[in-house]
ZADRENKOL-995438 format. One line per field, with one value per atom (N, C-alpha, C): x, y, z; residue in one letter; atom name; residue number from 1. Coordinates in steps of 0.001 Angstrom, whole numbers. Layout:
BEGIN
px X_...
py Y_...
pz Z_...
bake A_...
mimi CA_...
lomar NUM_...
***
This chain:
BEGIN
px -6239_-5149_-5523_-5424_-5734_-4423_-4089_-2796_-2834_-2963_-3068_-1801_-662_605_658_160_145_-707_-1860_-2726_-2037_-1392_-683_388_1165_2215_1627_569_-54_-559_-1277_-1843_-759_229_1330_2088_2188_2905_1980_745_-238_-503_-533_-892_-2371_-3046_-4425_-4397_-5555_-5646_-5247_-5723_-5434_-3948_-3289_-1852_-1077_-1438_-777_-1032_-2271_-2623_-1805_-1667_-878_576_1154_2552_2748_1720_1810_1253_743_125_-1015_-1862_-3063_-4241_-5439_-6610_-6718_-7461_-7718_-8414_-9358_-10081_-9136_-8239_-7268_-6429_-5924_-5107_-5928_-7145_-8021_-8201_-8389_-8576_-7335_-6166_-4930_-4890_-5122_-5022_-6055_-7205_-8267_-8282_-7275_-7153_-8114_-8771_-9697_-8915_-7841_-7008_-5690_-5249_-3962_-2830_-1793_-649_458_895_2028_3323_4402_5680_6105_5886_6263_5517_4234_3449_3928_4226_4750_6070_6921_8203_7993_7079_6812_6239_5349_4774_5868_6693_7770_8728_9017_9924_9398_8097_7494_7835_7862_8124_9589_10444_11855_12113_11275_11377_11527_11724_11702_10307_9862_8533_8320_9327_9188_8910_9422_9182_7700_6972_5550_4668_4978_4032_4369_5537_5939_5006_4668_3763_2396_1894_601_665_1792_1964_1939_2622_2623_1225_508_-859_-1763_-1606_-2407_-2132_-867_-519_-1077_-1080_-1663_-3160_-3852_-5289_-5586_-4795_-5001_-4747_-3744_-3391_-4428_-5199_-6185_-7385
py 1676_2415_2740_3986_4431_4751_3983_4110_5168_6433_7521_7663_7466_7557_6487_5325_4234_4603_5179_5601_6678_7631_8691_8113_7169_6551_5787_5056_4261_5154_6202_7069_7896_8347_9119_8294_6998_6105_5441_5944_5450_3952_3450_2062_1985_991_720_-285_-486_-1536_-2879_-3144_-4429_-4594_-3539_-3617_-3919_-3264_-3536_-4974_-5406_-6778_-7782_-7539_-8439_-8485_-7337_-7277_-8034_-8023_-8633_-10055_-10525_-11856_-12025_-11014_-11066_-10609_-10760_-10296_-8778_-8219_-6774_-6371_-7184_-6903_-6909_-7878_-7973_-6697_-6268_-5054_-3837_-3709_-2588_-2537_-3692_-3751_-3271_-3566_-3066_-1547_-1030_414_1187_602_1271_908_162_-140_-1184_-1901_-2958_-4201_-4465_-5641_-5181_-5909_-5591_-5924_-5159_-5277_-6063_-7159_-7914_-7198_-7518_-6902_-7310_-8580_-9049_-8269_-8051_-7312_-5858_-5253_-3882_-3818_-4809_-4868_-5018_-5906_-6135_-4887_-4190_-2954_-1895_-1742_-754_-1057_-2326_-2744_-2292_-2373_-1958_-499_327_1756_2132_1151_1422_2110_1813_2443_1396_1871_1009_1100_54_106_1345_1754_2936_4204_4266_5446_5625_4525_4571_4545_3666_3344_3909_4475_4881_5926_6966_7997_7426_6525_5891_5070_4389_3595_4492_5631_6558_7096_7477_7975_6913_5673_4567_4373_4408_4240_5373_6594_7725_7527_7016_6778_5703_4647_3546_4010_4858_5339_6306_6944_7941_7308
pz 8676_8075_6632_6277_4920_4209_3217_2541_1440_1841_867_21_623_-122_-1207_-892_-1861_-3073_-2837_-3943_-4778_-4108_-4828_-5747_-5239_-6051_-7228_-6964_-8023_-9152_-8803_-9841_-10540_-9791_-10382_-11419_-11174_-12086_-13106_-13176_-14151_-14045_-12818_-12564_-12215_-12740_-12342_-11194_-10569_-9547_-10146_-11364_-11997_-12282_-12715_-12987_-11709_-10615_-9334_-8901_-9030_-8659_-9464_-10748_-11596_-11148_-10850_-10391_-9079_-8237_-6907_-6862_-7983_-8049_-7055_-6980_-6149_-7009_-6477_-7227_-7140_-8066_-8057_-6758_-6311_-5067_-3872_-3834_-2740_-2676_-3843_-3860_-3449_-3961_-3603_-2087_-1465_-18_731_217_839_749_-439_-645_171_421_1171_2655_3107_4522_5041_4154_4567_4978_4273_4529_5141_6154_6781_5818_5932_5038_5723_5109_5640_5264_5974_5634_4228_3883_2550_1473_1675_684_614_1758_1777_1009_1217_523_-984_-1377_-2797_-3472_-2777_-3322_-3481_-2465_-2524_-3673_-3879_-4959_-6322_-6520_-7794_-8099_-7061_-7244_-7014_-6756_-6522_-5195_-4202_-2886_-1796_-562_618_1231_1933_2557_3420_4169_5033_4234_3006_2167_1857_1845_1511_2752_3682_4749_6120_6337_7684_8288_7540_8070_8399_7560_7819_9099_9329_10537_11771_11704_12836_13103_12058_12220_12821_12391_12909_14398_14789_16202_17048_16534_17260_17464_16445_16551_17583_17595_18534_19961_20154_21492_22055_21210_21666_22315
bake M_M_M_N_N_N_N_N_N_T_T_T_R_R_R_L_L_L_K_K_K_E_E_E_L_L_L_R_R_R_T_T_T_K_K_K_N_N_N_N_N_N_F_F_F_T_T_T_Y_Y_Y_Q_Q_Q_M_M_M_M_M_M_A_A_A_N_N_N_E_E_E_L_L_L_N_N_N_V_V_V_S_S_S_K_K_K_T_T_T_F_F_F_Y_Y_Y_W_W_W_Q_Q_Q_I_I_I_E_E_E_H_H_H_G_G_G_V_V_V_R_R_R_K_K_K_L_L_L_S_S_S_Y_Y_Y_K_K_K_M_M_M_A_A_A_F_F_F_D_D_D_I_I_I_A_A_A_R_R_R_I_I_I_F_F_F_G_G_G_L_L_L_K_K_K_P_P_P_D_D_D_D_D_D_I_I_I_F_F_F_Y_Y_Y_D_D_D_E_E_E_F_F_F_L_L_L_N_N_N_Y_Y_Y_N_N_N_D_D_D_E_E_E_V_V_V_A_A_A_S_S_S
mimi N_CA_C_N_CA_C_N_CA_C_N_CA_C_N_CA_C_N_CA_C_N_CA_C_N_CA_C_N_CA_C_N_CA_C_N_CA_C_N_CA_C_N_CA_C_N_CA_C_N_CA_C_N_CA_C_N_CA_C_N_CA_C_N_CA_C_N_CA_C_N_CA_C_N_CA_C_N_CA_C_N_CA_C_N_CA_C_N_CA_C_N_CA_C_N_CA_C_N_CA_C_N_CA_C_N_CA_C_N_CA_C_N_CA_C_N_CA_C_N_CA_C_N_CA_C_N_CA_C_N_CA_C_N_CA_C_N_CA_C_N_CA_C_N_CA_C_N_CA_C_N_CA_C_N_CA_C_N_CA_C_N_CA_C_N_CA_C_N_CA_C_N_CA_C_N_CA_C_N_CA_C_N_CA_C_N_CA_C_N_CA_C_N_CA_C_N_CA_C_N_CA_C_N_CA_C_N_CA_C_N_CA_C_N_CA_C_N_CA_C_N_CA_C_N_CA_C_N_CA_C_N_CA_C_N_CA_C_N_CA_C_N_CA_C_N_CA_C_N_CA_C_N_CA_C_N_CA_C
lomar 1_1_1_2_2_2_3_3_3_4_4_4_5_5_5_6_6_6_7_7_7_8_8_8_9_9_9_10_10_10_11_11_11_12_12_12_13_13_13_14_14_14_15_15_15_16_16_16_17_17_17_18_18_18_19_19_19_20_20_20_21_21_21_22_22_22_23_23_23_24_24_24_25_25_25_26_26_26_27_27_27_28_28_28_29_29_29_30_30_30_31_31_31_32_32_32_33_33_33_34_34_34_35_35_35_36_36_36_37_37_37_38_38_38_39_39_39_40_40_40_41_41_41_42_42_42_43_43_43_44_44_44_45_45_45_46_46_46_47_47_47_48_48_48_49_49_49_50_50_50_51_51_51_52_52_52_53_53_53_54_54_54_55_55_55_56_56_56_57_57_57_58_58_58_59_59_59_60_60_60_61_61_61_62_62_62_63_63_63_64_64_64_65_65_65_66_66_66_67_67_67_68_68_68_69_69_69_70_70_70_71_71_71_72_72_72_73_73_73_74_74_74
***
């Protein structure tokens, strides 16, 4: 899963990887892996990320989830 919406939100709000990592109490590498789809995203982490931007998890990740399910079904 490639979290393109997440990257867009991060850059639009002038957040660096390190700033996001600090907000989430994770390492910069851990956060980078989430944004690049290397690490699976837990619901709690999705909720925490959405909270940073004042959104709901579905506002950020729902389209990515649908695209991922389409790829798996193919």
